[in-house]
N, CA and C atoms as an extended XYZ file, in Angstrom:
573
Properties=species:S:1:pos:R:3:atomname:S:1:resname:S:1:resid:I:1 pbc="F F F"
N        30.939        6.329       -1.371 N   MET     1
C        29.587        5.905       -1.701 CA  MET     1
C        29.570        5.523       -3.185 C   MET     1
N        29.034        4.337       -3.477 N   ASN     2
C        28.955        3.925       -4.878 CA  ASN     2
C        27.672        4.465       -5.521 C   ASN     2
N        27.540        4.233       -6.817 N   ILE     3
C        26.411        4.772       -7.579 CA  ILE     3
C        25.071        4.249       -7.063 C   ILE     3
N        25.016        2.964       -6.744 N   ILE     4
C        23.759        2.369       -6.264 CA  ILE     4
C        23.342        2.987       -4.932 C   ILE     4
N        24.306        3.143       -4.022 N   GLU     5
C        23.989        3.754       -2.729 CA  GLU     5
C        23.531        5.194       -2.909 C   GLU     5
N        24.194        5.935       -3.799 N   GLY     6
C        23.810        7.316       -4.073 CA  GLY     6
C        22.420        7.408       -4.670 C   GLY     6
N        22.107        6.483       -5.578 N   HIS     7
C        20.778        6.432       -6.197 CA  HIS     7
C        19.711        6.162       -5.138 C   HIS     7
N        19.987        5.183       -4.269 N   GLN     8
C        19.039        4.832       -3.214 CA  GLN     8
C        18.859        5.993       -2.238 C   GLN     8
N        19.956        6.658       -1.899 N   GLN     9
C        19.872        7.791       -0.981 CA  GLN     9
C        19.056        8.929       -1.603 C   GLN     9
N        19.242        9.168       -2.900 N   SER    10
C        18.451       10.198       -3.589 CA  SER    10
C        16.967        9.872       -3.514 C   SER    10
N        16.622        8.604       -3.745 N   LYS    11
C        15.218        8.196       -3.696 CA  LYS    11
C        14.644        8.379       -2.295 C   LYS    11
N        15.440        8.077       -1.273 N   GLU    12
C        14.976        8.260        0.105 CA  GLU    12
C        14.728        9.735        0.400 C   GLU    12
N        15.628       10.597       -0.038 N   TRP    13
C        15.455       12.040        0.187 CA  TRP    13
C        14.218       12.546       -0.532 C   TRP    13
N        14.017       12.066       -1.738 N   ILE    14
C        12.842       12.481       -2.513 CA  ILE    14
C        11.565       12.058       -1.780 C   ILE    14
N        11.525       10.812       -1.323 N   THR    15
C        10.347       10.301       -0.613 CA  THR    15
C        10.113       11.067        0.683 C   THR    15
N        11.165       11.254        1.464 N   LEU    16
C        11.027       11.995        2.722 CA  LEU    16
C        10.575       13.431        2.474 C   LEU    16
N        11.056       14.031        1.404 N   SER    17
C        10.642       15.399        1.067 CA  SER    17
C         9.157       15.451        0.729 C   SER    17
N         8.699       14.481       -0.056 N   LEU    18
C         7.267       14.427       -0.378 CA  LEU    18
C         6.437       14.255        0.888 C   LEU    18
N         6.830       13.316        1.744 N   LEU    19
C         6.070       13.085        2.977 CA  LEU    19
C         6.074       14.331        3.870 C   LEU    19
N         7.204       15.027        3.916 N   TYR    20
C         7.272       16.266        4.697 CA  TYR    20
C         6.320       17.320        4.127 C   TYR    20
N         6.352       17.490        2.823 N   LEU    21
C         5.475       18.484        2.189 CA  LEU    21
C         3.997       18.153        2.416 C   LEU    21
N         3.678       16.860        2.473 N   MET    22
C         2.299       16.443        2.717 CA  MET    22
C         1.820       16.815        4.118 C   MET    22
N         2.758       17.073        5.022 N   GLU    23
C         2.380       17.536        6.364 CA  GLU    23
C         1.766       18.934        6.300 C   GLU    23
N         2.185       19.704        5.305 N   HIS    24
C         1.821       21.117        5.239 CA  HIS    24
C         0.914       21.473        4.078 C   HIS    24
N         0.693       20.516        3.190 N   LYS    25
C        -0.036       20.816        1.975 CA  LYS    25
C        -0.777       19.562        1.507 C   LYS    25
N        -1.922       19.758        0.883 N   VAL    26
C        -2.673       18.642        0.321 CA  VAL    26
C        -1.856       18.044       -0.824 C   VAL    26
N        -1.795       16.725       -0.868 N   TYR    27
C        -0.980       16.010       -1.850 CA  TYR    27
C        -1.194       16.518       -3.274 C   TYR    27
N        -2.423       16.652       -3.681 N   SER    28
C        -2.727       17.056       -5.060 CA  SER    28
C        -2.166       18.426       -5.423 C   SER    28
N        -1.914       19.267       -4.419 N   ASP    29
C        -1.395       20.611       -4.667 CA  ASP    29
C         0.134       20.672       -4.683 C   ASP    29
N         0.807       19.581       -4.339 N   ILE    30
C         2.275       19.564       -4.302 CA  ILE    30
C         2.815       19.400       -5.720 C   ILE    30
N         3.796       20.190       -6.058 N   LYS    31
C         4.434       20.157       -7.380 CA  LYS    31
C         5.793       19.459       -7.277 C   LYS    31
N         6.206       18.845       -8.365 N   VAL    32
C         7.515       18.177       -8.410 CA  VAL    32
C         8.630       19.182       -8.114 C   VAL    32
N         8.450       20.399       -8.541 N   THR    33
C         9.443       21.453       -8.272 CA  THR    33
C         9.637       21.644       -6.770 C   THR    33
N         8.545       21.580       -6.008 N   GLU    34
C         8.628       21.722       -4.550 CA  GLU    34
C         9.364       20.541       -3.924 C   GLU    34
N         9.098       19.353       -4.438 N   ILE    35
C         9.787       18.156       -3.928 CA  ILE    35
C        11.283       18.281       -4.208 C   ILE    35
N        11.619       18.725       -5.404 N   ALA    36
C        13.029       18.892       -5.778 CA  ALA    36
C        13.709       19.902       -4.858 C   ALA    36
N        13.049       21.018       -4.643 N   LYS    37
C        13.631       22.059       -3.782 CA  LYS    37
C        13.825       21.546       -2.367 C   LYS    37
N        12.812       20.892       -1.823 N   LYS    38
C        12.895       20.384       -0.449 CA  LYS    38
C        13.988       19.322       -0.316 C   LYS    38
N        14.156       18.486       -1.342 N   SER    39
C        15.153       17.407       -1.282 CA  SER    39
C        16.554       17.891       -1.637 C   SER    39
N        16.661       19.138       -2.127 N   GLY    40
C        17.962       19.672       -2.507 CA  GLY    40
C        18.455       19.120       -3.835 C   GLY    40
N        17.530       18.678       -4.659 N   MET    41
C        17.881       18.105       -5.953 CA  MET    41
C        17.202       18.888       -7.065 C   MET    41
N        17.667       18.629       -8.261 N   VAL    42
C        17.027       19.251       -9.421 CA  VAL    42
C        15.890       18.344       -9.892 C   VAL    42
N        14.924       18.940      -10.593 N   ARG    43
C        13.757       18.178      -11.073 CA  ARG    43
C        14.169       16.978      -11.918 C   ARG    43
N        15.233       17.134      -12.708 N   GLN    44
C        15.677       16.045      -13.583 CA  GLN    44
C        16.056       14.807      -12.781 C   GLN    44
N        16.599       14.991      -11.589 N   THR    45
C        16.945       13.850      -10.734 CA  THR    45
C        15.677       13.106      -10.326 C   THR    45
N        14.644       13.844      -10.019 N   ILE    46
C        13.377       13.206       -9.658 CA  ILE    46
C        12.832       12.444      -10.861 C   ILE    46
N        12.832       13.082      -12.022 N   TYR    47
C        12.293       12.426      -13.219 CA  TYR    47
C        13.179       11.274      -13.700 C   TYR    47
N        14.424       11.255      -13.314 N   ARG    48
C        15.283       10.115      -13.619 CA  ARG    48
C        14.891        8.902      -12.764 C   ARG    48
N        14.358        9.160      -11.594 N   ASN    49
C        13.977        8.095      -10.663 CA  ASN    49
C        12.496        7.729      -10.709 C   ASN    49
N        11.665        8.697      -11.055 N   TYR    50
C        10.220        8.499      -11.014 CA  TYR    50
C         9.561        9.163      -12.216 C   TYR    50
N         8.449        8.596      -12.631 N   GLN    51
C         7.698        9.194      -13.731 CA  GLN    51
C         7.013       10.490      -13.290 C   GLN    51
N         6.490       10.463      -12.056 N   ASP    52
C         5.824       11.633      -11.494 CA  ASP    52
C         5.740       11.449       -9.980 C   ASP    52
N         5.124       12.396       -9.294 N   LYS    53
C         5.061       12.313       -7.825 CA  LYS    53
C         4.215       11.133       -7.357 C   LYS    53
N         3.244       10.711       -8.171 N   ASP    54
C         2.430        9.549       -7.806 CA  ASP    54
C         3.299        8.294       -7.692 C   ASP    54
N         4.292        8.181       -8.558 N   ASP    55
C         5.203        7.032       -8.495 CA  ASP    55
C         6.015        7.023       -7.206 C   ASP    55
N         6.343        8.195       -6.694 N   ILE    56
C         7.094        8.293       -5.439 CA  ILE    56
C         6.265        7.676       -4.315 C   ILE    56
N         5.024        8.113       -4.208 N   LEU    57
C         4.147        7.616       -3.139 CA  LEU    57
C         3.811        6.146       -3.350 C   LEU    57
N         3.549        5.754       -4.584 N   PHE    58
C         3.250        4.350       -4.887 CA  PHE    58
C         4.414        3.451       -4.479 C   PHE    58
N         5.636        3.839       -4.822 N   GLU    59
C         6.802        3.031       -4.452 CA  GLU    59
C         6.955        2.945       -2.934 C   GLU    59
N         6.725        4.058       -2.248 N   TYR    60
C         6.802        4.060       -0.786 CA  TYR    60
C         5.787        3.080       -0.191 C   TYR    60
N         4.549        3.158       -0.648 N   LEU    61
C         3.505        2.274       -0.124 CA  LEU    61
C         3.806        0.815       -0.442 C   LEU    61
N         4.267        0.527       -1.643 N   CYS    62
C         4.607       -0.852       -2.011 CA  CYS    62
C         5.747       -1.372       -1.146 C   CYS    62
N         6.715       -0.511       -0.860 N   HIS    63
C         7.816       -0.906        0.030 CA  HIS    63
C         7.272       -1.274        1.415 C   HIS    63
N         6.367       -0.468        1.930 N   GLN    64
C         5.787       -0.752        3.244 CA  GLN    64
C         4.965       -2.051        3.212 C   GLN    64
N         4.240       -2.269        2.127 N   LEU    65
C         3.466       -3.508        1.998 CA  LEU    65
C         4.380       -4.721        1.902 C   LEU    65
N         5.546       -4.551        1.315 N   ASN    66
C         6.516       -5.651        1.281 CA  ASN    66
C         7.025       -5.976        2.681 C   ASN    66
N         7.092       -4.978        3.550 N   LEU    67
C         7.466       -5.235        4.945 CA  LEU    67
C         6.392       -6.071        5.636 C   LEU    67
N         5.144       -5.799        5.307 N   ILE    68
C         4.043       -6.603        5.839 CA  ILE    68
C         4.204       -8.037        5.350 C   ILE    68
N         4.491       -8.181        4.075 N   ASP    69
C         4.707       -9.496        3.479 CA  ASP    69
C         5.804      -10.247        4.233 C   ASP    69
N         6.898       -9.572        4.538 N   SER    70
C         8.004      -10.202        5.265 CA  SER    70
C         7.554      -10.679        6.643 C   SER    70
N         6.784       -9.856        7.336 N   ARG    71
C         6.323      -10.243        8.676 CA  ARG    71
C         5.386      -11.454        8.611 C   ARG    71
N         4.540      -11.479        7.603 N   ILE    72
C         3.616      -12.600        7.436 CA  ILE    72
C         4.395      -13.888        7.179 C   ILE    72
N         5.370      -13.817        6.296 N   ILE    73
C         6.170      -14.987        5.951 CA  ILE    73
C         7.042      -15.420        7.132 C   ILE    73
N         7.726      -14.450        7.762 N   ASP    74
C         8.607      -14.770        8.890 CA  ASP    74
C         7.864      -15.436       10.038 C   ASP    74
N         6.629      -15.020       10.274 N   ASN    75
C         5.841      -15.573       11.384 CA  ASN    75
C         4.923      -16.709       10.945 C   ASN    75
N         5.011      -17.084        9.672 N   GLN    76
C         4.210      -18.173        9.107 CA  GLN    76
C         2.735      -18.019        9.455 C   GLN    76
N         2.220      -16.841        9.188 N   LEU    77
C         0.836      -16.543        9.521 CA  LEU    77
C        -0.103      -17.061        8.443 C   LEU    77
N        -1.326      -17.290        8.846 N   SER    78
C        -2.344      -17.721        7.891 CA  SER    78
C        -3.702      -17.182        8.332 C   SER    78
N        -4.669      -17.308        7.435 N   GLY    79
C        -6.049      -16.949        7.732 CA  GLY    79
C        -6.216      -15.530        8.233 C   GLY    79
N        -7.005      -15.417        9.260 N   GLU    80
C        -7.350      -14.124        9.841 CA  GLU    80
C        -6.120      -13.361       10.333 C   GLU    80
N        -5.110      -14.086       10.805 N   ALA    81
C        -3.892      -13.454       11.331 CA  ALA    81
C        -3.198      -12.594       10.279 C   ALA    81
N        -3.329      -12.948        9.013 N   ILE    82
C        -2.738      -12.151        7.937 CA  ILE    82
C        -3.354      -10.757        7.929 C   ILE    82
N        -4.668      -10.696        8.057 N   PHE    83
C        -5.349       -9.401        8.058 CA  PHE    83
C        -5.014       -8.601        9.315 C   PHE    83
N        -4.923       -9.281       10.445 N   VAL    84
C        -4.592       -8.586       11.691 CA  VAL    84
C        -3.213       -7.939       11.570 C   VAL    84
N        -2.238       -8.684       11.069 N   VAL    85
C        -0.893       -8.121       10.891 CA  VAL    85
C        -0.915       -6.986        9.866 C   VAL    85
N        -1.685       -7.153        8.815 N   PHE    86
C        -1.802       -6.098        7.811 CA  PHE    86
C        -2.243       -4.791        8.467 C   PHE    86
N        -3.308       -4.842        9.267 N   PHE    87
C        -3.818       -3.624        9.898 CA  PHE    87
C        -2.877       -3.118       10.988 C   PHE    87
N        -2.257       -4.028       11.737 N   ASP    88
C        -1.252       -3.622       12.728 CA  ASP    88
C        -0.142       -2.809       12.076 C   ASP    88
N         0.370       -3.349       10.984 N   MET    89
C         1.503       -2.694       10.340 CA  MET    89
C         1.093       -1.400        9.644 C   MET    89
N        -0.120       -1.348        9.098 N   TRP    90
C        -0.585       -0.091        8.498 CA  TRP    90
C        -0.556        1.002        9.560 C   TRP    90
N        -1.115        0.680       10.703 N   LYS    91
C        -1.173        1.644       11.806 CA  LYS    91
C         0.244        2.035       12.236 C   LYS    91
N         1.152        1.087       12.176 N   GLU    92
C         2.532        1.305       12.587 CA  GLU    92
C         3.312        2.160       11.579 C   GLU    92
N         3.145        1.905       10.286 N   PHE    93
C         4.002        2.576        9.307 CA  PHE    93
C         3.409        3.796        8.629 C   PHE    93
N         2.105        3.971        8.682 N   VAL    94
C         1.529        5.097        7.937 CA  VAL    94
C         1.960        6.415        8.589 C   VAL    94
N         2.613        7.263        7.813 N   PRO    95
C         3.052        8.533        8.401 CA  PRO    95
C         1.861        9.476        8.621 C   PRO    95
N         2.019       10.368        9.571 N   SER    96
C         0.931       11.307        9.880 CA  SER    96
C         0.563       12.144        8.664 C   SER    96
N         1.532       12.420        7.797 N   SER    97
C         1.236       13.222        6.602 CA  SER    97
C         0.279       12.493        5.663 C   SER    97
N         0.408       11.176        5.576 N   LEU    98
C        -0.508       10.406        4.740 CA  LEU    98
C        -1.892       10.366        5.376 C   LEU    98
N        -1.937       10.169        6.686 N   LEU    99
C        -3.229       10.197        7.397 CA  LEU    99
C        -3.923       11.545        7.228 C   LEU    99
N        -3.145       12.601        7.318 N   LYS   100
C        -3.703       13.947        7.152 CA  LYS   100
C        -4.357       14.073        5.779 C   LYS   100
N        -3.711       13.536        4.758 N   ASN   101
C        -4.254       13.619        3.404 CA  ASN   101
C        -5.433       12.676        3.200 C   ASN   101
N        -5.469       11.570        3.905 N   ILE   102
C        -6.652       10.702        3.865 CA  ILE   102
C        -7.833       11.461        4.467 C   ILE   102
N        -7.587       12.128        5.584 N   HIS   103
C        -8.647       12.900        6.242 CA  HIS   103
C        -9.098       14.098        5.409 C   HIS   103
N        -8.222       14.626        4.586 N   SER   104
C        -8.602       15.772        3.752 CA  SER   104
C        -9.385       15.330        2.520 C   SER   104
N        -9.604       14.024        2.412 N   ALA   105
C       -10.378       13.441        1.305 CA  ALA   105
C        -9.735       13.698       -0.054 C   ALA   105
N        -8.410       13.751       -0.068 N   ASP   106
C        -7.696       13.923       -1.327 CA  ASP   106
C        -7.882       12.650       -2.150 C   ASP   106
N        -8.625       12.777       -3.207 N   ARG   107
C        -8.983       11.617       -4.041 CA  ARG   107
C        -7.746       10.932       -4.628 C   ARG   107
N        -6.759       11.717       -4.986 N   LYS   108
C        -5.541       11.161       -5.589 CA  LYS   108
C        -4.825       10.246       -4.597 C   LYS   108
N        -4.783       10.632       -3.343 N   ILE   109
C        -4.158        9.798       -2.306 CA  ILE   109
C        -4.864        8.447       -2.236 C   ILE   109
N        -6.169        8.484       -2.222 N   ARG   110
C        -6.944        7.244       -2.129 CA  ARG   110
C        -6.718        6.360       -3.357 C   ARG   110
N        -6.571        6.963       -4.527 N   GLN   111
C        -6.302        6.188       -5.741 CA  GLN   111
C        -4.940        5.491       -5.664 C   GLN   111
N        -3.953        6.189       -5.151 N   ILE   112
C        -2.613        5.604       -5.048 CA  ILE   112
C        -2.593        4.509       -3.993 C   ILE   112
N        -3.306        4.705       -2.903 N   ILE   113
C        -3.401        3.653       -1.883 CA  ILE   113
C        -4.068        2.423       -2.492 C   ILE   113
N        -5.153        2.629       -3.232 N   TYR   114
C        -5.825        1.495       -3.880 CA  TYR   114
C        -4.874        0.783       -4.841 C   TYR   114
N        -4.169        1.540       -5.650 N   LYS   115
C        -3.243        0.949       -6.621 CA  LYS   115
C        -2.183        0.096       -5.914 C   LYS   115
N        -1.677        0.570       -4.778 N   SER   116
C        -0.667       -0.198       -4.039 CA  SER   116
C        -1.280       -1.451       -3.417 C   SER   116
N        -2.527       -1.351       -2.953 N   LEU   117
C        -3.205       -2.527       -2.401 CA  LEU   117
C        -3.502       -3.541       -3.499 C   LEU   117
N        -3.867       -3.060       -4.662 N   GLU   118
C        -4.108       -3.947       -5.804 CA  GLU   118
C        -2.815       -4.691       -6.164 C   GLU   118
N        -1.708       -3.968       -6.162 N   TYR   119
C        -0.394       -4.592       -6.396 CA  TYR   119
C        -0.139       -5.680       -5.350 C   TYR   119
N        -0.377       -5.345       -4.091 N   PHE   120
C        -0.137       -6.285       -2.990 CA  PHE   120
C        -1.001       -7.533       -3.139 C   PHE   120
N        -2.272       -7.351       -3.400 N   VAL   121
C        -3.194       -8.479       -3.528 CA  VAL   121
C        -2.799       -9.363       -4.715 C   VAL   121
N        -2.501       -8.754       -5.839 N   GLN   122
C        -2.200       -9.540       -7.039 CA  GLN   122
C        -0.828      -10.195       -7.002 C   GLN   122
N         0.125       -9.597       -6.300 N   ASN   123
C         1.487      -10.120       -6.321 CA  ASN   123
C         1.915      -10.846       -5.054 C   ASN   123
N         1.211      -10.651       -3.966 N   LYS   124
C         1.636      -11.241       -2.696 CA  LYS   124
C         0.550      -12.061       -2.010 C   LYS   124
N        -0.634      -11.494       -1.905 N   TYR   125
C        -1.668      -12.019       -1.022 CA  TYR   125
C        -2.030      -13.472       -1.274 C   TYR   125
N        -2.289      -13.841       -2.506 N   LEU   126
C        -2.719      -15.214       -2.781 CA  LEU   126
C        -1.646      -16.238       -2.457 C   LEU   126
N        -0.392      -15.824       -2.460 N   ASN   127
C         0.696      -16.745       -2.114 CA  ASN   127
C         0.558      -17.289       -0.693 C   ASN   127
N        -0.141      -16.573        0.170 N   TYR   128
C        -0.316      -17.035        1.547 CA  TYR   128
C        -1.280      -18.211        1.633 C   TYR   128
N        -2.139      -18.338        0.632 N   PHE   129
C        -3.175      -19.358        0.690 CA  PHE   129
C        -2.918      -20.558       -0.208 C   PHE   129
N        -1.975      -20.430       -1.111 N   MET   130
C        -1.714      -21.557       -2.012 CA  MET   130
C        -0.270      -21.520       -2.468 C   MET   130
N         0.270      -22.685       -2.727 N   SER   131
C         1.653      -22.745       -3.170 CA  SER   131
C         1.762      -22.664       -4.682 C   SER   131
N         0.759      -23.149       -5.384 N   ALA   132
C         0.813      -23.146       -6.841 CA  ALA   132
C         0.290      -21.828       -7.394 C   ALA   132
N         0.897      -21.385       -8.467 N   GLN   133
C         0.401      -20.195       -9.143 CA  GLN   133
C        -0.882      -20.552       -9.880 C   GLN   133
N        -1.853      -19.691       -9.798 N   ILE   134
C        -3.104      -19.950      -10.493 CA  ILE   134
C        -3.179      -19.065      -11.723 C   ILE   134
N        -3.760      -19.577      -12.778 N   PRO   135
C        -3.888      -18.742      -13.977 CA  PRO   135
C        -4.883      -17.611      -13.712 C   PRO   135
N        -4.590      -16.453      -14.240 N   VAL   136
C        -5.450      -15.301      -14.011 CA  VAL   136
C        -6.415      -15.154      -15.183 C   VAL   136
N        -7.637      -15.559      -14.935 N   SER   137
C        -8.687      -15.383      -15.929 CA  SER   137
C        -9.315      -14.018      -15.709 C   SER   137
N       -10.169      -13.615      -16.623 N   ALA   138
C       -10.848      -12.324      -16.477 CA  ALA   138
C       -11.665      -12.287      -15.187 C   ALA   138
N       -12.374      -13.384      -14.885 N   LEU   139
C       -13.177      -13.419      -13.662 CA  LEU   139
C       -12.295      -13.417      -12.427 C   LEU   139
N       -11.177      -14.100      -12.507 N   HIS   140
C       -10.238      -14.139      -11.395 CA  HIS   140
C        -9.693      -12.735      -11.132 C   HIS   140
N        -9.405      -12.005      -12.194 N   ASP   141
C        -8.917      -10.638      -12.074 CA  ASP   141
C        -9.956       -9.762      -11.369 C   ASP   141
N       -11.238       -9.940      -11.700 N   TYR   142
C       -12.303       -9.197      -11.013 CA  TYR   142
C       -12.327       -9.535       -9.522 C   TYR   142
N       -12.141      -10.796       -9.215 N   ALA   143
C       -12.153      -11.217       -7.815 CA  ALA   143
C       -11.013      -10.557       -7.043 C   ALA   143
N        -9.831      -10.529       -7.637 N   LEU   144
C        -8.686       -9.913       -6.966 CA  LEU   144
C        -8.885       -8.405       -6.792 C   LEU   144
N        -9.455       -7.778       -7.803 N   ARG   145
C        -9.727       -6.337       -7.693 CA  ARG   145
C       -10.790       -6.072       -6.630 C   ARG   145
N       -11.755       -6.967       -6.517 N   SER   146
C       -12.780       -6.838       -5.471 CA  SER   146
C       -12.153       -6.967       -4.092 C   SER   146
N       -11.226       -7.897       -3.963 N   LEU   147
C       -10.527       -8.074       -2.694 CA  LEU   147
C        -9.748       -6.800       -2.342 C   LEU   147
N        -9.044       -6.241       -3.323 N   ALA   148
C        -8.301       -4.999       -3.088 CA  ALA   148
C        -9.260       -3.859       -2.730 C   ALA   148
N       -10.429       -3.828       -3.361 N   SER   149
C       -11.419       -2.777       -3.069 CA  SER   149
C       -11.948       -2.884       -1.644 C   SER   149
N       -12.233       -4.093       -1.214 N   ILE   150
C       -12.715       -4.283        0.159 CA  ILE   150
C       -11.634       -3.865        1.147 C   ILE   150
N       -10.428       -4.335        0.913 N   LEU   151
C        -9.310       -3.986        1.788 CA  LEU   151
C        -9.121       -2.464        1.826 C   LEU   151
N        -9.214       -1.829        0.677 N   HIS   152
C        -9.064       -0.383        0.578 CA  HIS   152
C       -10.171        0.340        1.350 C   HIS   152
N       -11.405       -0.068        1.126 N   GLY   153
C       -12.532        0.582        1.796 CA  GLY   153
C       -12.446        0.481        3.310 C   GLY   153
N       -12.131       -0.706        3.791 N   VAL   154
C       -12.022       -0.913        5.241 CA  VAL   154
C       -10.844       -0.113        5.797 C   VAL   154
N        -9.724       -0.159        5.096 N   LEU   155
C        -8.526        0.542        5.549 CA  LEU   155
C        -8.743        2.051        5.626 C   LEU   155
N        -9.348        2.619        4.609 N   ILE   156
C        -9.600        4.069        4.602 CA  ILE   156
C       -10.568        4.439        5.722 C   ILE   156
N       -11.660        3.704        5.840 N   GLU   157
C       -12.646        4.011        6.882 CA  GLU   157
C       -12.043        3.850        8.271 C   GLU   157
N       -11.256        2.801        8.475 N   TRP   158
C       -10.602        2.571        9.765 CA  TRP   158
C        -9.653        3.725       10.085 C   TRP   158
N        -8.923        4.190        9.071 N   SER   159
C        -8.016        5.325        9.266 CA  SER   159
C        -8.809        6.589        9.600 C   SER   159
N        -9.925        6.810        8.893 N   LEU   160
C       -10.755        7.984        9.157 CA  LEU   160
C       -11.356        7.949       10.564 C   LEU   160
N       -11.600        6.745       11.060 N   GLN   161
C       -12.161        6.589       12.399 CA  GLN   161
C       -11.070        6.590       13.477 C   GLN   161
N        -9.854        6.958       13.082 N   SER   162
C        -8.711        7.030       14.007 CA  SER   162
C        -8.483        5.718       14.733 C   SER   162
N        -8.624        4.627       13.983 N   TYR   163
C        -8.344        3.274       14.500 CA  TYR   163
C        -9.160        2.951       15.749 C   TYR   163
N       -10.444        3.318       15.688 N   LYS   164
C       -11.342        3.106       16.829 CA  LYS   164
C       -11.391        1.627       17.234 C   LYS   164
N       -11.445        0.754       16.249 N   GLN   165
C       -11.442       -0.680       16.530 CA  GLN   165
C        -9.988       -1.176       16.570 C   GLN   165
N        -9.777       -2.269       17.257 N   SER   166
C        -8.431       -2.836       17.312 CA  SER   166
C        -8.098       -3.494       15.971 C   SER   166
N        -6.826       -3.735       15.752 N   SER   167
C        -6.391       -4.441       14.541 CA  SER   167
C        -7.015       -5.821       14.477 C   SER   167
N        -7.166       -6.450       15.631 N   ALA   168
C        -7.768       -7.790       15.680 CA  ALA   168
C        -9.233       -7.730       15.235 C   ALA   168
N        -9.964       -6.722       15.710 N   GLU   169
C       -11.380       -6.595       15.335 CA  GLU   169
C       -11.538       -6.298       13.848 C   GLU   169
N       -10.737       -5.368       13.346 N   ILE   170
C       -10.878       -4.971       11.947 CA  ILE   170
C       -10.329       -6.067       11.026 C   ILE   170
N        -9.314       -6.789       11.500 N   GLY   171
C        -8.780       -7.919       10.736 CA  GLY   171
C        -9.804       -9.030       10.610 C   GLY   171
N       -10.498       -9.321       11.711 N   LYS   172
C       -11.539      -10.354       11.689 CA  LYS   172
C       -12.672       -9.957       10.750 C   LYS   172
N       -13.104       -8.703       10.822 N   LEU   173
C       -14.158       -8.209        9.944 CA  LEU   173
C       -13.756       -8.368        8.475 C   LEU   173
N       -12.549       -7.954        8.145 N   THR   174
C       -12.075       -8.026        6.761 CA  THR   174
C       -11.958       -9.471        6.303 C   THR   174
N       -11.500      -10.323        7.194 N   TYR   175
C       -11.402      -11.754        6.872 CA  TYR   175
C       -12.788      -12.304        6.530 C   TYR   175
N       -13.789      -11.929        7.319 N   GLN   176
C       -15.155      -12.387        7.065 CA  GLN   176
C       -15.719      -11.783        5.774 C   GLN   176
N       -15.469      -10.497        5.553 N   LEU   177
C       -15.973       -9.829        4.349 CA  LEU   177
C       -15.391      -10.414        3.062 C   LEU   177
N       -14.183      -10.918        3.133 N   THR   178
C       -13.512      -11.420        1.933 CA  THR   178
C       -13.597      -12.935        1.780 C   THR   178
N       -14.373      -13.576        2.615 N   SER   179
C       -14.473      -15.037        2.605 CA  SER   179
C       -14.845      -15.602        1.232 C   SER   179
N       -15.884      -15.070        0.626 N   SER   180
C       -16.339      -15.630       -0.655 CA  SER   180
C       -15.311      -15.395       -1.765 C   SER   180
N       -14.613      -14.279       -1.719 N   ILE   181
C       -13.587      -14.008       -2.734 CA  ILE   181
C       -12.432      -14.989       -2.589 C   ILE   181
N       -11.999      -15.207       -1.352 N   ARG   182
C       -10.906      -16.162       -1.127 CA  ARG   182
C       -11.317      -17.558       -1.563 C   ARG   182
N       -12.536      -17.957       -1.241 N   GLN   183
C       -13.028      -19.284       -1.649 CA  GLN   183
C       -13.060      -19.405       -3.165 C   GLN   183
N       -13.501      -18.365       -3.839 N   TYR   184
C       -13.559      -18.377       -5.307 CA  TYR   184
C       -12.147      -18.546       -5.882 C   TYR   184
N       -11.201      -17.781       -5.373 N   CYS   185
C        -9.828      -17.869       -5.879 CA  CYS   185
C        -9.209      -19.227       -5.593 C   CYS   185
N        -9.469      -19.755       -4.419 N   LEU   186
C        -8.943      -21.083       -4.064 CA  LEU   186
C        -9.588      -22.161       -4.914 C   LEU   186
N       -10.881      -22.037       -5.189 N   GLN   187
C       -11.576      -23.011       -6.028 CA  GLN   187
C       -10.950      -23.051       -7.411 C   GLN   187
N       -10.598      -21.868       -7.945 N   ASP   188
C        -9.918      -21.800       -9.242 CA  ASP   188
C        -8.603      -22.574       -9.206 C   ASP   188
N        -7.907      -22.490       -8.082 N   ALA   189
C        -6.612      -23.157       -7.973 CA  ALA   189
C        -6.786      -24.676       -7.905 C   ALA   189
N        -7.887      -25.121       -7.316 N   ILE   190
C        -8.145      -26.555       -7.151 CA  ILE   190
C        -8.631      -27.164       -8.467 C   ILE   190
N        -9.486      -26.429       -9.191 N   ASP   191
C       -10.068      -26.938      -10.439 CA  ASP   191
C        -9.047      -27.156      -11.533 C   ASP   191
């Protein structure tokens, strides 16, 4: 095993340990020492890879969102279908430990989910609607954050409702709710 493979394997063990601990404990109460013990590593190894436990979860969520990005690109999806796939894949990849912490109303979990959605919206989402990069003005930044907020609110509520509506229904709703934001961002790209 080379250094890169060992580094990647360490990160996977750390992430799996955190997700396992979240099955039994509220995220905010988990200590880095517990993650280290569960993963069979020393705390320094965790801090060599991550700034704190929030970075572990953030990286995991961003990785999962990149998988959504791949599916969207591979299937050449557009419009409402992007949201449907987003919700399909959330339901598919979200571990029960994360759902448990969403249901426990752990505020920190919701903040990290929002941060990962904000990353996704700012770095991936607009690419589906336009080929040219648009300059990010202050107002444009507000629009993107609003889009991430809507996506976050719908996603959390849908998760709390145990996915009562289908991905197609919730995707259509989100597509409609974000219509004016998408139009605003596209208008900026055209102007």
